[in-house]
N, C-alpha and C positions, 0 to 999 in steps of 0.2 A: 635445366632440372637444377641448376646449382639452387636458383630463386627460391624453387621450392622445397629445397633441402632446410633453406636458411629458414624458411617460415614456419616449417612444420619446427625446427629446431627452435626456434624462437616460442611457439607455443607450449614447447614439454616447459622450456628454461621459464615462463611464464607463472607454470602451477607450481615448478619449484622453488622458485623465489618467493612464489607466495605464503608456503609452507614457512619459508625459513622467515619470512616478515612477522607471521605467528609466532613461530619459534624464537627469535630476536625479542620479541615482545613479552612475552609471558613473564619475566621479573620486572619488568616498568608495570603491567597491566597489575600485579598483585601489590606492588608499591602504591599503586593510585587505588587500592581496596584498601589496604592498610590505613591510608591516609583518614580513612571513613569512619575508624573505631576512635573514640572520643576516651581519652582519660580524666578521670575526675581526682583532682587531687584535693581533698579534705584539712581544710584549716583550723589550726584553733582559735579557740576562743580568747577575744582580747587583743588580736593582733596589732598593732597601731601602722599608722597608714604608710609610715617612712619603712618601717620592717618590709611592708605587702610589693615595695616599688623595688627595695634590694632585694626581695626574692625571687620577683619576675624576673629582674635582671641575672641573678647568679643562676637560673634554670634556661632563659635565655643562651645563657654564654656555653652550658652543657652540650648545647647540640646545634648547628646549624639551621636544621630543618625542623622550626618549631613553630606553632601557631596557638598560642595561650591569650586565656581569656578569664578575664576575674568577673565570676558574678558572688555579689554578696547574700547573704540570708534572706534579705528582705524581697532580693528578684527570685530568690530559686523557692519561697515559698507562695509568693504570687503567681509563682505557672504552674503549682499544683495544686492549689485550693481557691476556690472565688475570691473576691474581694470581700463580699459580705463575712466570708467566714475568717477570714484574716484581719479584720476588726475586731472581730468577737475573742480570740484567742490573747491571753494575759502576756505570754512568752514564744518567742518563738521558736520552736525547737531545733531547725535545721543549723548547718554550717555552712561560713562563706567557703568558697573554693574556685577553684581554677580549673579550668578546662580547655585541656589542651589536645593538640591532632600532631603527630610527625609528618611530614613533608619530603619529599624528594625521593632516594632512593633509600629502602626501608627491606631491613630484613627480621624476619622473629627474633633474631638477637638483640638487634637494636629494641625494641620493647622491652627485652629483659635485663637489659643495663642502664635504659632510663627510667624503671621501675624502679631498680635497685639505688638508683641514685635519688629519686623521689625520698623511697623511705629511708634513706639514712639522715633528711633534714628535720632538723628539730621541731620547725612552726608546722611542720606535716602532718596529720593527726591518723589520718588512713587514707588509702588510694583505692580507687572503683576503676575496673577496665572490663570488657568483656574476653575472657581467657578461651572459653569456645571460638569466638569468633578468629581468634588467632589462629587456633589449634585447624581449625576449618581452612582456613586460607594456606596453609604450610601445607596439608593434604592434597590441596587443589594444585598449589606449585609442581609439588614432585610428580603428581600423577599427568599432571600436563606436559611437562618436562615428557617424562619418557613415551608418552604418547605420540608425541609430535617427532621425539628422536627416531621411534619405530617407524613412524608412517614416513619422516623423512629418508632413512634408507631403504626400507621397500621401494618407494617412488625414486628414489635416485639410481637405484637396480633395474627398475623397469626403463628409464629415461636412457641408461647407456645401451642397453639391450637394443630400443629401439633405433638408437642414434648409430650402434653397429650394423644392423639389418639394412640402415638407409644406405649406411656408407658402402655396404658390400653390393647393393643395387645398381649405387653408383657405379661399383668397380666393374661389373660385369655391364654394365650399358657403353660405358668406354672401352672395354675391350680392343673395338678396332682401332680406335684413335690410338692407343697405345702401341700396339703393333706396326703401326705406322711410324710412330716417332721413335722408335725402336732401329724400323728401316734406314730412316734418316740420319740415325746416327748418335740418337740420346741413349744412355744408360740405364741401367735399374736404378744406380743411387740418385741419379739426379731426380729422378721421375717420384723417387721415395722421398726426396728430400721436398720437393715443390707441393707433392701430395698433402704432405704434414701441416707445411706452413699454411697452403691455402684452406685446410680443414681447421687450424688453427685461427685464422681472420674470419672465418664463417661462427667459428662459436665465440668471436670476442662480438661481431655485429649481431648476431641472433643475442647476445645475453641483456647488450644494449638495448636494442627491441624491445626486448622484453621488459626491463627494467623503465622504461618511457612508459609503456601501455600498464604498466604496476604501479606507477607513479600517477598518471592521467586517472586510473579508475580509484585510485584511494583517495586522491583530491577530488572529485567529481561525489562519489557515491557514499564514502564512507567519513572523511574527514570531517566534516560539516557535522556529522552528529556525536564525534569524540568530545569530552568536556575539554577545554584550554589546558587544565593541569596533569593529562597525561601524557606524556612527551612520548613520540613513537621514535625508538633507537635501529633507526633502518635508513633513511635518506640522508646519509652521509657521505661526503669525500671518499672515505677510506673504507666504505662499506662496497658503494659502487666500483671501488677500485678492486675490492675483494670477489666479486660478481662477478667482473669484466674478468678475474682471472680464474676462476670457478668456469667459466665459457670455453675460455682458452684451455682449460686444461682435459673437457671435457672432448674437444674437439679433437683433442691430441691422442687423446687415449682410446675414444671409438674409431679412431680412424687405424689403429695399430694392426687390427683383425684384417684389414683389406689389401694391408703390404703384402703378407703372402701370394696374393692374383698378381702383383704387377710383374 
């Protein structure tokens, strides 16, 4: 019966940990999408090459996570019109520019700060980026956070209720065994203590089993399809300890109602 209890508890924890995996990685996923937004900084006409190098160096110093690429006005024109048209034109109407992407942990205000920094530079004439995409990603982030917090709260409540019911079933099944222990001289408090410790150990084992299966499932079926630039913030030593602590705590909490039957 105890083995069955651990298996059921592991399945419930597996579902809960999957929701937590999604919850913990909303911010990294949104940062990954922010990286896809390209900022175009149009340069003033006639900037010497030495000034361009100094400008790129200054931009790189502003933030650690920056990917910057120079695009000449000739390359920009070739990307817009066919080569035959380029040869006909007397003057290139386009500007040279820097194509910039941010990466790492990115928030919406990081874009605002970085755009303000670019705007303050005298050699940059104009800045272009998708403001609509930024607003859309911000709405998605807040919406996902609220939705997953509600889902995690509701699922946690159901899991606690199911575990309490399982503990109550265990208490009824082992009623005769407890009566024999009382007759042999065991006190109620010794049974309470041993019951709590046993439940906490079961919670620890269940959380570790759930985490192992979650890691195997993620490695085999999901991780291969994820871009290398998207870093998962879940499979770390600190989080493993936290999940083990959650399992122990749930084992302790769900055992308390059964103590009245001891």
